[in-house]
N, C-alpha and C positions, 0 to 999 in steps of 0.2 A: 576534396572530398566534405561534403556536410559534415560538421564537426559532432552534431547529432546522431549522425548513421555510425561515425567511427565509434562513438560511445556507446550506441546498443550494440554494436559488435562484439567491443570488448565485452559489456556487460554480458551476454550472451557466451561468451568464452570465459566468463569470470565462473559462472552460475554451473557450466558443464565442468571447470576447473574444482569448484570448490566441492560438488557432489561426487567426483572420482579422486577427490583427495590430494590431487595435484600440488594446488594451493588451498592451504586451510584458513578458512578466515572468519571471525568474531561472527557472532549470529548480530550484535547491535541491540539487541531485544528491547531494549530501554528507548529506540524511537519508535516501536511498535504501536505505542498510546497518543503519539501526535501525528499519524500518516491517516489521511482521512481513507475511512474503508472502502468507497466505492473504487476512488481514482486508483488504488491500489490493485484490487480485482482487477479492475479493467487494464492495467499497463500489463499486471501479470499475464491475463490473458492472451494479450495480444503481444507480448513478445513469445510465449509459449506458441502459439499460432505463426509468427514469423519467420521464427527461426526453428521452427519445428523439433522443440525441445521435449525431451522424454520424460521430465518430471511434472508433477502435479503443480496447477495454479496454489495449494496451498505451500506446496514445500518451496515453489519460487519465492513465495511471501513472506516465507521465512528467512530467507538466504541475507546474509549480512552484507552483501555487495548490492543487492535488489534493494533493501533497505536506506544504504547509505547513498544511492544514485538518486532513489525517489528523496529522501530527504533533503539532497542539493538541491534540485527544481524546486521542492517547496519552498526554501529559503527567500526565492522571488517571487512567490506569491503573494500580490499585496492583500488579497480578500481575507488569510490570516494574519493574524493579529502581531504585531511586532514581539511582545513579549515571549509568544510562542514561540516565534522565528527563533529568537535568541536564546532559549533553549535547547532548539535542535543543534543551534551554531557550536554551542558549548559541548554537546556531545560529541559531534563532527570533528572540533576542533581538538579535545582531548583524544579520541582515536586516532586522528592522524599525526598529532604530533608522537603518539606512544609510537605509531608505525616509524616513523621518521626519527625518533632516538633508538628505536631497534637497529634500524640500518646504519645508524653513525656508529652503533658498537660495536658493528658486524662488520665494519670499514676496515679492510686490511692496511696494514700499515702502507705508508706512502713509498718506502723501501721495496715493501712486496710487489707494487705496481712497477717499481724501475731495476731491480733487479738486487745484487746484495747492498748492506747498510752502507751509506755514504754514497752510492751512485748517483741519487739524484741531486746531490749537493753540487756535485761537479759538472751535471749536465743542465741544470737548470739556473745555479748562483754562484757561477765563478769569479764573478767580478763585483759583488754585494759586499757592499759593507756591513756588519754584523748587524747593525741595528735595523737597516732594510731588510736584511736575510729573513729575518725574525719574523716580519710582516709577510714577505713574500712566500714564507714557507707557510705560513698559517694559510695567506689564498690560495697557496695550492691545493692543501689537504679539502678546502671548503668545497674548491671545484670539483675536486674528487668526489666530494662527497655526492653532489649533484649528479655527476654520471653514475655515480653506483646507484642512484634513485632510481634512475630510470634501466640499471643492468637487470634488475631482478623485478620478476611480476607481482611479489605480493606487497612490493612497494609503489611498483606506479600505476596498480591498477588504481587502488584508490585515489593516488593522485589526479590521474586522469577524468576516473568519473565523476567526482564530486569537488575535487579540489580546488577547481578556478570558481565555482560556485559559491564555496566557501569563502575563501580569500576574498571574493568580492563582496560580498556579503558583510564579511567584516570590516571591509576599508568604508563601506560607505556607510557604516553605522558607529564607525569609532567616533570619539568625539576627542577634541582638544586634550583634555587632561588623560584620555587613554592611550595617547601615541607614545608612551612613556613606560619606562620600567618593566614589567615583565608581558603587558599586552605588547606594547610594540614589539619584545624579542619575538613573540607567539606570531604574531601579524607579518614580521620579516620574515620569518622560519618557514612559514607556508607560503609567503608571496612568492619568494623567489625560489621556491621548489617547483611553484605553479607556474612562474614566467620563464623558469628553465625549460619547460615541457617542448615547447619550439625547436630549437637549437639542439636539445639534447637525443631527441627522436631520431634525427641524422646523425649527430657525433657518434651515438651508441654503433649505428648501423654501420659507420664507417671504419671504426675502428677495430669491434669486435663482429662484426659481420651480423648482431643479432638484432632483428626487426622491433621496432617499438612503435605501437599504433600512434600517427601523427593525426589526434584528435584537434590540435589546437593549431590556429594559422598563425603568422607573423604579429594581426592585430588582434583576435580573440586572446591571445596568450599575455597581453596587455590589461585586460581588464581589471585584474586586482590594482593595479596602480593609476587607471582611468579613474575607478571608482572614487579611488582614494583622493583624487584631486578634485572631483566634481563634488567631495562631500565639504561643503562650508563650513560644517564645526572645526575641521581642521586647517590652520595658516599655512601660507606658503611656504613660513620660515621651518615649520615641524616637518615637512614634508621633506623640502632639502636635506633637513638634519637626518631624515631616515635614508634617503639616498646616499648621503656621505657614510653614513654607516654600514652599506653592503657596498661600497665600491670594489671590493676585494674579488667580485665574481667577476669572472671574464665572459662568462657567455649570456648573460643578462643582457638586454636592452635595454638599460634603465630611464635613457632618457627618450626614449621613441613614443611614449605618450604624451609626454607634454611638448615634445616639439611637435608632433602631429595635431596635438588641440593650437597650435599658436597658426593653424589654418582654420578655426572654425568659424562661421558664420555671424555667430554672437560675438559681441565686442566683448563682453563680461569674460568669457570663455578665455578667448586671444590673451586679455590682460593678467589674469591668472597665471596661463602659461607660461608666458614671456617672464614674467615675476621669476617662476620656478627656475626657467632656463638661466634668468640672469643670474640669480642668486648662487645657480651650481656654479656659472663660471666665476664668480668673485670666491666662493667658496673653496674651491680645487686646484691645489698648483698643477701645472701643465703636466707632470710625469701621470700622475694619479688621472686627470681629467681625458689625457690621451686613452690610458688603459681603458676608462670607463666608453669612450666614443668607440677605440677600436674593438671591443665587444660587442657593438652594434653595428650596424649596415650603413652603406651609404647614404640612403636616405633622411637617417637620422643625423649623420654627419654636417650632410648639406644643408637641413635646416636649421640646426645648430648654428653652424657659422655665419648662415645667413642672418640670424635673429642677431648674432653678436655684432655682427659689422654695420648692421642698421643703428643699434643703440648708443654703440661705443665712439667716442672721438677718436678719429681713426688714427691722427699720429701716437695717440698716446697709446693706443691700442696694438699700433705696428708690431713693435718686436715681440708681445708675447704671443700675437696671431702667427707669426710667420715661426715662432720659435714652436706652437703647437702643432702649425700645421707640417712641422719636417719630425713630427714624432707619429703622425698618422702611418697608416700601412699603405705601401705603395701603392696598392690596388684602389685606394679610396683618393689618390692624389688630382688626379686629372679632373675629377667632379666637384672635388673641394675648391677647387680653383675657380671654376665656373659658378658656384655657389656665392664665393667672396665678391666675382667681379659682377654677378648680378646683382647684389646687394650695394654694392658701388656705384652701380646704373640706377639703381633705385631711390638712392640717397642721395643723389644729386652733389657730391663730395667736390670740395677744391679742387682745382685741377692739379695744382701743386701736390696736393695728397696722392692724387692717382699716378700721379708720375714718379714718387717714388715707390710703388708698388707694380708698375711698369720695369723700373731699374732692377726691380727684386728678382722678378720672372723672367729677367735677361739671362740670369746667372746659371739657368737652370738647361739642362738638355731639354730640346723642344718635343713635344708630344701634343696629342690632337687640343687636350684641357687647357695647357700652358697657350699654346698660339690661339686658340681661340676666344681665350679670356684677354690675352693681350690686344687681339684684335679689336674686341668689342671695345673694350675701354678706351682705346684710340680712336677708335671711330666716336664712340658716344661725348668724350672729352674734345675732339680735336685735335689730337696732339700731333706734331710734327712728326713726330719719332713713328715711320711706317715698317717698322723691323719684324712687326707680326704680318702686315695687310701683306706684305708680298708672295707669304705662303697662300694666303686665301685667292689672290687675283686668279681669274681666267685667262688666258689668253693675255696675257699681261696687263688686264686691269680688273677693277673691282667691280662686280654688278652690286645695284641699289640693295635689291633683293638680297644681298649676300648677309648684311648686317640682323634683319629682321628675322630671317633664317634662323642663322646661327643663336641670337638673341632668346627666341623660342626654345630651341634646341636646350640653351643652357639654364632655362627656366622650368622646364619638364618636371624638375623635383616637387617645385611648387605645386604645382597640380597634382601628383602622385602623393603629395603629403594630404592635399585633399580630400583627396579620395580615400586616403588610409583613415584619416578620421573618422570619415563618413560610414566607411566599415566597421569601425569600432563602436560607432554610436549603435551602428545597426544589431551588430551582435550583441553589444549590452542589453539595449532593447530587447532581444530575443531570448535572453538568458531566462531560464527557469518555464519557458515556453511549452506548457504541456501539451497543445494542440499543434503546436508543430511535432511533440514528440509521437505522437498517435497517426500524424500524417506521414512521417517516417515510416513509421512500424507498417502501416498499410502497404507503403510504396516497396517495402523492402521484400516482399514475397517473390515480386516478379523481378528479373534482371532487366536493366535497359543502358544507354548510354545517357548521363546527364552531363548539362552545358557546365562548363566553369565560368561563372560570372557572365553570363551571356555572350561570352567569347565565340570564336569558331571551334574551340578545343572542347573535346568530351572524353568522358573518362567513364568506364564498366561500372555500375552502383553496387557491386558489391564489394563490401571492404575486405580483405585478406585476413584468413583467421592463424594468422602468427603465433601468437600468443598459447593457442590452445594447441598449435603443433609443436611448440619449444616445450609445452608443459610435456606432452606426451613422450616426446624422444627423451628428455629429461632422466625419466626412469630407468635408461640404461640398459630394458629390456627388450631388444629389438623384435623379436616376436609377437611380444605384446604391442610394440610402437606400429609394426606392420599391419598387425591387425585393428588398431585402432583408427588408423589411418585410413585402412581401406573403408571400414565403419561409416567414418565422415565422409569418403567420398559419396557411398550411397546416400546419407541425410541430407548433404549440402552438397548438390548438384551441379550448383549455380557458380559454388566456391573451386575456382582450378586449381588454388595453391594444394588443394589436398592430392589432386594426382599428380600436378606437378613434382611434388613431394615423394607420392611414392615411386615413381617412375626411377628415382636414385636411390631405390631403399634395395638390398638384395632378396627379395622375396623370393620364394620356389614358386609361384604361383604367377609367372610371367605371364601366363594367356590371361589370367584374369585382369592384371594390370591392361593390357593391350585393349580387351573389351572396354575397360572402363574410358581409355583414352579414346579408343574409336565411338565411343558414345558422347562421348564430352566433347571432342574436337568437332564433331558434326555438328553440333549443337551450338557449340561457340562461334561455327563459322555462320551460322543461318540468323545468329545475334548481328552480324555487321549489317543486315537489311534495316536495322533502325536507323544505323547512320545513313545508309545510301538514301532512305525515303525521305528524309528530311528538304524541306524547300529551299534552306539554308545551306550554304557551303560548311562542312565540318569533317573535321580530323581528329584522330586519337593523341590525346597527351602523350608527351614521350613515356615512356619504361621511367626514365630516373627520376620524374616529377610525380607519375600516379603507379603506386604499388598495384591497385587493382588493374589497369593497363597493362602493368608486367606481366601479371600472372596469365592475364587472358592473351596475350602476345605470345608468351612463352608456350602456352597451352595448344595455339594456332602452330607453331612452328613444328613441336613434337611431333602435331598430328600430320601435317603435311610428311615429316620425314618417315611415318610410319605408313604413310599414302604410298609413297616412293618406295620403299623397303618391298611393301605388298605388289610391287608393279601395276597399282592404280593411278597410272599417271594422265589419265582424262579426269580425274576427280580430285588431284593434287594440283595441275594446272588450274581447274575451276576455282577453287579456295584461293589460290594465291593471286588470280587476278580480281577476285571478289574484294579480297581485304587490300591489296595493295594501295588501293586509289588514297585510302583512309589513314595507313600508317605515316607515322612522324619519320621523316628521312634518317634520322640518326637512329632508326629501330629497323632498317629494313633490311641489313645485310643478312640474315639468315634465311629470310625469303628468298631475296635475289639469288644466293647460292643455290639454294632450293629450286628455283625456277632455271637455271641453267641445265642442272642434271635432268631435269623433266624434258628440256627442249634438247640435252643431246643425246636422251635414250629414245625421246619421240622423232628422232633425226630433221627437228626444226632448226634447219642449221643456219639458214639466212639469218630468224630473230636472234638465234644464240650468238653469229657472228656480230652483232650490233651490240649485244650484253657484253661480251668479252672484251670489247675496246674499252671499256671503265675499270676491267679489272688490272691492279698493279702487284707489285708481289709483295707487298704487305697484307694484303685480302686474306679471306679465309682459305686455309690449305685445300679446301674441296674445290672453289670453284677455280685453285690455280690446276690443280687436276683435270676440271673438265677444260679450260683451257689448253692446257699439254695436249688431251687427247685431242681436241680440233684442230691444234697446229700440228699434230702427226697426221692425223687424218687428212689434212689439207697438203701434205708433204713437205712442210714447214717444218722439218726435222731438228736445224739448230736452235727455232726458238723453243719449241717442246722441251729441246735437251736443257736449255737454258734452265725453263721452268723446274723441270723436275732437280736438278742439280740443286736449286734455290728452297726445294721442298727437303732435300736431305740432308741441308745445312742446319734445317730445323729439327728434321725428325731422321736421324742418321739410317734407322733399322726399316725405313718404308719400302725399298724397294725390297730388299731382303723377306721382308713378309709379305711381300705383292705376290715373291716368285715361291712363297713355302719352304724358302729355305731354313727359315727359323722363325719362332716365336716367342712372345713371350713364358716365363715359367711363372709357378705361385709365388715364388718370394719377389719377380719382379712387381707382382700385383701387389703383393705385400707392403712392399717400399714404396708403391706409388702410392697406396692409402694411408700411407705414414706422412705423405706430404713431399719424399723427393722428387725433384723436378726431373731430373735425368731419367729416372724409371715412369714417371709421367707421361714423358714423351715415347716411353715406348710401347704404352699403352695407347697414346693418340696416333701413333703408327701403325699399329695394327689395327684399329677400328679403321683407318684411312684404307687401309689396305684391303680390309674385307670388303668393303663400300662399291671401292671399285678393281677388283681384280676381275673380274667379268668380263668388266668395260674394256681391258686392256687385253685379253687373253684374245676376243673376238676380232679383235683388228691383226691384219695381216703381217706378221713378222713383228707384234707388239713384245712378245716375250725375248726372243733374241735381241731385239732394240733395247728392253729395261735393263737383260745382262750387259748388253756395252754402256749403257749410262752408268751403271753402280760400278763398273771398272774406271771408267772416266774420274769419278766421285772419289775411287778408293786413292787414284793417282795423284790427285789434288788434294785430297785431306790429309 
């Protein structure tokens, strides 16, 4: 998703939250005199129109979130004097540092994150010496503070809305004397917090299930560091000193920008980046360097190792290099070996030096990366040892094309780094581009499917307003929350997260919710024409990668389920068939299950039998019930019984609920709401039984057969 689209959506949410006192933010009135009046009015009007905001243009202009966002953009407007922009930066810097200080002061003790006092000592530092334990405890707390910043909207909203613009401006304009003392400490505080935005959005979601807007990509989050490297007033040694001082942060990819810059097509940039890489390697001991690299990604590690092997005398490097590689996470090992092999091939290393590395490789269990690295080096240096070649040979012989193909594969990371650097430069050049902002606001009114970097993957253009939903829910007044979410369904009809949220809320007006669902579902299903009408092949980015696609597809799935519940099988089938060709295979399970139900109930048994061949015992219980129904109908009762026994092993109450011999009581529902898995299974069994009771009772002898299956299950369990 375009970063400015995410930020503009978050700004609209922040405005709504500020007005409703969900999150109170100071007005930043001191910025008012620095902001161009015409631009301010134009942006406020565009926001009001694009997001159908109820507040007046004047109220929007007076809001602190709005002023901070616009001021951040202004920092990169070269038509404004540097002195004026520096004054704006000072206001934003003081404000953001105050926010982060407040966050630090409210951070719970580390013990509270991990239980009673001393628990985290035993968990994280059982083998540490006291001198290392003190540093590691400090590191843990500082990393937790980054997590804390992105766990609360009053902290992460300003960080996301203008933190990157501010940090990049400060990095771009700091002079050599300024990268020391208090100035350096302030810059580091903001820079690290901003660069953490990319990994932290995922970390917070996976740990606590809280959705943080993902405005920054892996490349745009690097802009503060990139700006610092591009600043010719700051020497490479000062940059390395700064990096050394923040190596305790395990979630920040500190070396990505300098490593990517080594692939620049400008010689001066390449040399500066390499100097930083080499100085970092010389300055950090392996344990800390491995910690830094493990906090990054495969691409950064590969590029770093490649440059190190190219520069250093390999026999002198060998012991330290192999020691460092063994400290890297296992998931990075294969790619790291290929990076080292690529560098040795490009370097034209003496044969005996390569032989020592080949011997090193033989000590480890064979993997794709290890075998490929060994094969490439053996082939390049014409080594007699063919212990790796035998695994590459086809039909007992090696094809000439194998070497070229595998070398291209091994060197792909260099092209990826070059592309990453180009993306960083593009992000850097577009920072503060007001024209881009206004274009985004013009497009935001009507939803569409946007291509992701000219690839075949497309993404629904409306950014989910999770921050606003969380703020509404945080007030702990369920009736007010339901009313507010329902109102947002009416206002933001193209933002499907509101109806998806409402579907899980215990409202008394379910008829109204179902009307919302039918309206939104029909509209969403029609949007797929935007993908179908494209000349080029396109498909939806996966739910995991795209929050907006997740909300879009979740709505479609619920809409189809509602159509099936209403026995509108023709429309359900039409929607599934329209959507199916464009859905990522990993997201198809629910629609696949719904189609099995449709085909069973419309007696399309020929196509149903084909679908059922793909179903195994680990699939959706609904699909398994359909398969059992089909098997029973085809008089394959043993197969049907096996399927039903399998379902009962997971949902023991299923048949009893089907036969209406029993049902969950109020306490069961309460225990399920409290997270008790056993009682949640009771509720799942009830819902499954209600959905398929009529199907079983229509089958001749179905009810008696179910009683028999229950007796068999009781005997074997």
